[in-house]
C-alpha positions in Angstrom: -92.4 2.9 -70.9 -94.5 5.6 -70.8 -93.6 9.4 -68.9 -95.9 8.6 -66.0 -94.3 5.3 -65.4 -90.7 6.4 -66.0 -91.6 9.7 -63.5 -92.3 6.7 -61.0 -89.3 4.5 -61.2 -86.7 8.0 -60.9 -89.2 8.7 -57.7 -88.3 4.8 -56.4 -84.6 5.6 -57.4 -84.5 9.1 -55.7 -86.3 7.4 -52.7 -83.6 4.4 -52.6 -80.9 7.0 -53.1 -82.0 8.9 -50.1 -81.6 6.3 -47.9 -78.4 5.4 -48.4 -77.3 8.8 -47.8 -78.9 8.5 -44.3 -77.2 5.7 -43.8 -73.7 7.0 -44.9 -74.1 9.5 -42.7 -75.2 7.6 -39.8 -73.1 4.8 -40.1 -69.3 6.3 -42.0 -69.6 10.0 -41.6 -66.7 10.4 -44.6 -68.6 9.2 -47.4 -71.7 10.5 -46.3 -70.4 14.4 -45.9 -68.8 13.8 -49.3 -72.0 12.2 -50.6 -73.7 15.7 -49.6 -71.8 17.5 -52.1 -72.8 16.0 -55.1 -75.6 16.4 -57.5 -77.5 13.2 -58.7 -78.9 13.5 -62.3 -81.5 10.8 -63.7 -80.2 9.8 -67.2 -81.8 7.1 -69.1 -80.0 6.7 -72.3 -76.0 6.0 -70.3 -74.6 2.8 -71.1 -74.0 1.9 -67.8 -75.0 2.2 -64.3 -73.7 6.0 -63.7 -70.7 8.2 -64.5 -69.5 11.3 -62.8 -67.6 14.4 -63.6 -65.2 13.7 -60.1 -66.2 16.9 -59.1 -69.8 18.2 -58.6 -72.1 15.8 -60.3 -73.3 11.9 -60.3 -75.4 10.7 -63.2 -77.2 7.5 -62.9 -79.1 5.6 -65.2 -82.9 4.7 -63.5 -83.1 2.2 -66.4 -80.8 0.0 -64.9 -79.9 0.8 -61.0 -83.8 -0.7 -61.2 -82.1 -4.0 -61.1 -79.4 -3.6 -58.5 -80.4 -4.8 -55.1 -80.1 -1.9 -52.2 -76.6 -2.7 -51.3 -75.9 -3.3 -55.0 -77.2 0.4 -55.5 -74.4 1.2 -52.5 -71.6 0.0 -54.3 -72.3 1.8 -56.9 -72.6 5.1 -55.5 -69.6 4.6 -53.6 -68.0 4.0 -56.5 -68.7 7.0 -58.1 -67.5 9.2 -54.9 -64.5 7.3 -55.0 -63.6 8.3 -58.3 -63.6 12.0 -56.3 -62.0 10.7 -53.1 -58.9 9.9 -54.8 -58.6 11.9 -57.9 -58.5 9.1 -60.8 -58.7 11.8 -63.8 -55.7 14.3 -61.7 -53.3 11.2 -61.2 -53.8 9.5 -65.0 -50.5 11.3 -65.9 -49.8 10.6 -69.5 -50.8 6.9 -68.8 -52.5 5.0 -71.5 -56.4 5.7 -70.7 -57.8 2.4 -70.8 -55.7 0.8 -68.8 -55.7 3.4 -65.8 -59.2 3.4 -66.4 -59.3 -0.4 -65.6 -57.0 0.7 -62.6 -58.8 2.8 -60.6 -61.8 0.9 -61.1 -59.6 -2.3 -59.5 -58.5 0.0 -56.7 -61.5 1.9 -55.8 -63.9 -1.7 -55.6 -60.8 -3.2 -53.3 -61.5 -0.3 -51.3 -65.7 -0.2 -50.8 -65.3 -4.5 -50.6 -63.3 -3.3 -47.3 -66.1 -0.8 -46.3 -67.7 -2.7 -43.2 -71.2 -3.5 -41.9 -71.8 -1.2 -38.6 -72.1 -4.3 -35.8 -71.0 -6.4 -38.5 -68.4 -9.7 -38.2 -65.5 -8.9 -39.3 -65.4 -9.3 -43.5 -69.0 -9.2 -43.8 -68.8 -5.8 -46.2 -71.4 -3.0 -45.9 -72.1 -3.1 -50.0 -72.7 -5.9 -52.4 -71.0 -5.7 -56.0 -73.1 -5.2 -58.6 -72.6 -8.2 -61.2 -76.2 -8.7 -62.6 -77.8 -9.8 -65.7 -79.6 -7.6 -67.3 -81.6 -8.2 -70.8 -79.2 -10.3 -72.0 -75.7 -8.3 -70.9 -74.2 -9.3 -68.1 -72.1 -6.8 -65.7 -69.2 -7.6 -64.0 -67.6 -5.1 -62.1 -63.4 -5.4 -62.0 -62.5 -6.5 -58.9 -59.4 -8.6 -58.1 -58.1 -9.9 -54.9 -54.9 -10.1 -56.2 -54.7 -6.6 -56.2 -55.8 -6.4 -52.1 -53.4 -3.6 -50.4 -52.4 -1.9 -54.0 -52.8 1.4 -55.4 -54.0 2.3 -59.0 -50.7 3.2 -59.9 -49.4 -0.5 -58.5 -52.3 -2.2 -60.7 -51.7 -0.3 -63.5 -48.3 -1.9 -63.7 -49.8 -5.0 -63.9 -51.8 -4.4 -66.2 -49.2 -3.2 -68.5 -48.5 -7.1 -68.8 -52.2 -8.1 -69.8 -54.3 -8.8 -72.8 -57.6 -7.0 -71.9 -60.6 -6.4 -73.5 -60.6 -3.1 -76.2 -62.1 -0.2 -74.8 -65.9 0.6 -77.1 -65.8 4.2 -78.1 -69.1 6.6 -77.2 -69.9 9.9 -77.3 -71.3 10.5 -73.9 -74.8 13.3 -73.9 -75.2 14.6 -70.1 -77.8 16.5 -68.6 -76.2 19.1 -66.7 -78.0 20.2 -63.1 -80.8 22.3 -63.5 -80.0 23.4 -59.7 -77.8 24.1 -57.0 -78.6 21.9 -54.7 -78.7 18.5 -53.2 -79.6 15.4 -55.6 -83.4 16.0 -54.0 -83.5 19.1 -56.6 -82.3 16.6 -59.3 -86.5 15.4 -61.4 -84.6 13.5 -63.9 -85.2 13.2 -67.6 -87.7 11.7 -69.8 -86.7 8.4 -71.3 -85.2 9.8 -74.3 -82.8 12.4 -72.9 -79.9 13.1 -74.7 -80.8 12.0 -77.6 -82.6 15.3 -79.1 -79.4 17.1 -79.9 -77.3 19.9 -78.2 -79.0 21.9 -75.9 -77.8 24.5 -73.9 -78.2 22.2 -70.5 -76.9 18.9 -72.2 -73.1 18.7 -72.5 -72.0 16.1 -75.5 -68.3 14.5 -74.8 -67.0 12.9 -78.0 -64.3 9.7 -78.0 -65.1 8.3 -74.3 -64.2 5.1 -73.6 -66.5 2.2 -72.1 -63.6 0.2 -70.2 -66.1 -2.4 -69.6 -65.8 -2.7 -66.2 -69.2 -3.1 -65.0 -70.5 0.2 -63.1 -69.5 3.1 -64.9 -68.4 5.1 -67.9 -65.7 7.6 -67.2 -65.5 10.8 -68.1 -62.3 12.2 -69.4 -62.2 15.8 -67.7 -59.5 17.5 -66.5 -60.2 19.8 -63.1 -59.0 23.6 -63.0 -57.2 24.8 -60.5 -59.9 26.6 -58.7 -61.9 23.5 -58.8 -59.6 21.2 -57.7 -58.7 23.4 -54.9 -62.8 23.2 -53.8 -62.0 19.5 -54.0 -59.3 19.6 -51.6 -61.4 21.2 -49.4 -64.1 19.2 -49.5 -61.5 16.0 -48.6 -60.4 18.1 -45.6 -63.6 18.7 -44.5 -64.9 14.8 -44.9 -61.7 14.0 -43.0 -62.4 16.4 -40.1 -66.4 15.4 -40.1 -64.8 12.2 -39.3 -62.7 12.7 -36.8 -65.1 15.0 -35.1 -67.5 11.8 -35.0 -64.7 10.3 -32.9 -63.5 8.0 -36.3 -66.8 6.6 -36.3 -67.2 3.9 -39.8 -64.8 3.5 -42.4 -61.9 6.2 -43.5 -60.1 4.5 -46.9 -56.4 3.3 -45.9 -56.3 5.4 -42.5 -55.9 8.6 -44.3 -56.3 10.0 -47.8 -54.3 13.2 -46.8 -51.9 12.6 -49.3 -54.2 11.4 -52.2 -55.4 14.8 -52.1 -55.6 16.5 -55.9 -53.4 18.8 -56.8 -50.6 16.9 -54.9 -48.9 13.9 -56.0 -49.6 10.4 -54.5 -47.7 9.1 -52.0 -46.2 5.9 -53.5 -45.5 3.1 -51.3 -42.2 2.1 -52.5 -41.8 -0.9 -50.6 -44.6 -2.6 -52.4 -44.4 -0.6 -55.8 -40.4 -2.0 -56.1 -41.7 -5.2 -55.4 -44.5 -5.2 -57.6 -42.4 -3.2 -60.5 -39.8 -5.9 -60.5 -42.1 -8.8 -60.1 -43.4 -7.9 -63.8 -40.6 -7.1 -65.3 -38.5 -10.0 -64.4 -40.0 -13.5 -66.2 -40.5 -16.6 -63.5 -37.3 -18.9 -63.6 -36.2 -19.4 -67.0 -33.0 -19.3 -68.9 -32.7 -15.7 -71.0 -30.1 -13.4 -72.3 -31.8 -10.6 -70.8 -29.6 -12.2 -67.6 -26.8 -13.7 -69.4 -24.4 -16.2 -67.0 -21.9 -13.6 -65.2 -19.3 -15.8 -65.1 -18.7 -15.2 -68.9 -18.9 -12.0 -68.8 -15.8 -10.9 -68.5 -14.6 -12.5 -71.6 -17.2 -10.8 -73.2 -19.2 -13.7 -74.4 -23.0 -13.8 -74.0 -24.3 -17.2 -72.5 -28.6 -17.1 -71.4 -28.4 -17.0 -67.6 -31.1 -18.5 -65.2 -33.0 -16.1 -63.6 -36.4 -15.5 -61.4 -38.5 -12.6 -60.1 -36.3 -12.3 -57.0 -34.6 -8.7 -56.8 -30.5 -9.9 -56.4 -28.7 -7.2 -57.4 -29.7 -3.4 -57.3 -28.1 -0.4 -59.4 -29.2 2.8 -57.9 -28.0 6.2 -60.0 -28.4 9.4 -57.9 -28.5 12.4 -60.2 -27.0 15.6 -57.9 -27.0 18.2 -60.9 -27.7 21.8 -59.6 -31.3 21.2 -61.2 -31.8 19.0 -57.7 -32.4 21.0 -55.2 -31.7 20.5 -51.7 -35.1 19.5 -50.9 -35.5 17.0 -53.8 -32.3 15.6 -52.8 -33.2 14.7 -48.9 -36.2 12.8 -50.7 -34.4 10.8 -53.0 -32.1 9.9 -50.1 -34.6 9.0 -48.3 -35.7 6.6 -50.6 -32.6 5.2 -50.9 -32.8 4.2 -47.3 -35.8 2.5 -47.8 -34.6 0.0 -50.4 -31.4 -1.3 -48.7 -33.3 -3.7 -46.9 -35.4 -4.8 -49.8 -32.6 -6.4 -52.1 -29.7 -8.5 -51.3 -27.2 -6.2 -53.5 -27.0 -2.4 -54.0 -25.1 -0.4 -55.7 -25.1 3.8 -55.4 -23.6 5.6 -58.6 -23.9 9.4 -57.3 -22.9 12.3 -59.9 -24.3 14.8 -62.4 -22.6 14.5 -65.5 -20.0 12.3 -64.6 -19.9 9.5 -61.7 -18.6 11.4 -58.2 -18.9 7.9 -56.2 -19.4 4.2 -56.1 -20.9 3.7 -52.8 -21.3 -0.3 -52.3 -24.0 -2.0 -50.0 -22.1 -2.3 -47.1 -21.5 1.8 -46.8 -24.8 2.4 -48.4 -26.4 3.0 -44.7 -24.1 5.5 -43.6 -23.6 7.0 -47.1 -27.7 8.0 -46.5 -27.2 9.9 -42.6 -24.3 11.5 -44.0 -26.6 13.6 -46.5 -23.5 15.0 -48.2 -23.3 15.1 -52.1 -20.8 15.7 -54.6 -22.0 17.4 -57.7 -23.7 20.2 -59.3 -22.7 20.6 -62.5 -24.6 19.7 -65.3 -26.6 16.1 -66.2 -25.6 13.4 -68.2 -26.5 9.7 -67.7 -24.0 8.5 -70.0 -21.2 7.7 -68.0 -23.7 5.8 -65.3 -24.8 3.1 -68.5 -21.1 3.2 -69.4 -20.3 2.6 -66.0 -22.4 -0.1 -66.0 -21.1 -1.6 -69.2 -17.6 -1.6 -68.5 -17.8 -3.4 -65.2 -20.1 -6.1 -66.5 -23.2 -5.3 -64.5 -26.7 -7.0 -64.8 -28.6 -6.0 -62.5 -32.0 -6.6 -61.8 -33.4 -3.7 -61.9 -31.7 -0.2 -62.5 -33.3 3.0 -60.5 -32.7 6.3 -61.5 -33.4 9.5 -59.0 -33.5 12.7 -61.2 -35.1 14.8 -62.4 -34.6 13.6 -65.7 -33.4 17.2 -67.2 -30.6 15.2 -69.1 -29.0 13.3 -71.7 -29.8 9.1 -72.8 -28.3 6.2 -74.3 -29.5 6.1 -77.8 -30.7 2.1 -77.0 -32.6 1.3 -73.9 -30.6 -1.6 -71.2 -31.2 -5.2 -71.5 -32.3 -4.4 -67.6 -36.1 -2.8 -66.4 -35.4 0.4 -65.7 -37.3 2.6 -62.8 -37.5 6.4 -62.7 -38.1 8.1 -59.7 -38.8 11.5 -59.9 -39.9 14.7 -58.8 -43.5 16.0 -60.2 -43.6 16.8 -63.7 -40.7 15.3 -65.5 -39.7 15.5 -68.9 -40.6 12.1 -70.5 -37.6 9.9 -71.0 -37.0 7.2 -73.7 -37.9 4.7 -72.2 -37.9 3.0 -68.8 -41.1 3.3 -66.3 -41.6 6.9 -64.5 -42.8 7.0 -60.6 -43.4 10.7 -59.1 -42.5 11.4 -55.9 -43.5 14.1 -53.7 -41.3 17.4 -53.0 -43.5 18.5 -50.2 -43.3 17.2 -47.0 -46.5 17.0 -44.8 
C-alpha cells in the first residue's frame, strides 16, 4: 500500500469514527461524552483492531478496521471505552492477568450487546460483534450468554476452572498522540509506524499479552492517583450528561457509580456466592471432599454424595481490634444477606478465640443486635479447630476478616471464601473478595 493509499484509508476510517461519535452523542449521551474525552491514533502495525491506555488514548489499526462494517467498528469503539468505564486494569488486584483480560472482555462485550438500537425492537443490538476473517485469520470476540448478568470478578472465577488458550507475548510499540485535541487532531501514521526503533513520540511496552480476545490487546498500565481522579470525574460527568438528557439512551447496569476508579467494585453478593459455590462444588458425585456424616463421629471417613447446591455454610466473623466499627457493620450486613441463600448456616464469632456460636434460627436476631464480643488479637486456628472437633463438613466456609490473622498450615477439604476490606494481606489459601469500606 502506498503512502497516498494509506492516508486515504486513514481519512475514510476517521470519517466513520466521526459518524459513530455523532450517533452516540445523539442516542447514548453517556457513551458519547466519554468518547469525546479520548484521542484516537491510527497505527498500522498492531496485532489486533485496537488498544487503549484506559485513560486518554485509543489506538486503531486501519488496515484491519477497514474490514469491519460500521456496526462492527462501533462495537470495537465502545469496547475500548468500556475498559475505561469499568476500570479494567484497576480492578485486577493481583489476579492472573491472562484470566482477568479474558474475564473483562466477556463482561464488556455482553454489556455492549445489550445497548439497544434507538426505536428498534426489543433485543436488537445497536452494534454487532466483530466476528470476521481477515487474511486467513479468524477474529472471534469473547462473548457467551452463559455469563449474562455477571461482572468480571464472577466470570474470572468461572474461567479459573477452564483451560484457556495460552496468550501470545509481544512487544507493543505505540505512537503517542501528537496534539491536545480529540481524534480529528490525529493525522495517523505511515505503514511502517512502530518499526523504526524508539522515538520520543513512541511508547514501547514489553511483555504485553495478546489474550486472543478477538478485538484488542490490553496494555498493562496502572493509573497514578492524579489520572485516577481525572477518570473518576470524567465518569461522573458522563453520568450527569446522561441525567441531563432525561435518561436518554444506555447507562450500563443502571449505574456505574459503584465502579468508579479508586473504589472497589460493589460485589453482587448473592450471585457471586452462588457462582463461587457452583464452581467449587462438583456436580453430583461421590467424593472424599464431602464425607458421609454418619461415620464422622467414629472418625471414619467414607465418601459421600454431594451436589452443587448450598446446604451448610459456616461463617466466621473476625471481631479483632483491627476490625473497626464501620468494617464490622459492613460484615454484619453481608451476613444478613446470606441467610436467605443457604438451607443451613452457622456463625462463629471471635478474635483469637471463639466467643459466640450462632445457629441459623438466631442469625437474623443476632445481626439486628449489632453487638459483638472480641477486640483482641486475631487467629483462625480456633475456628478451624472447632469445625474439626464438631465434625462439620460445610459446603462452603466464609471468613469475614481483614486477614491480619494466623491460619492453619493445611487448607481444609471444603472451599474457603474470604470477604475482606480493601487491600488485605494475602491468605495462605482460599479465594478473596474485597468489599467497600465506604458507604455511598
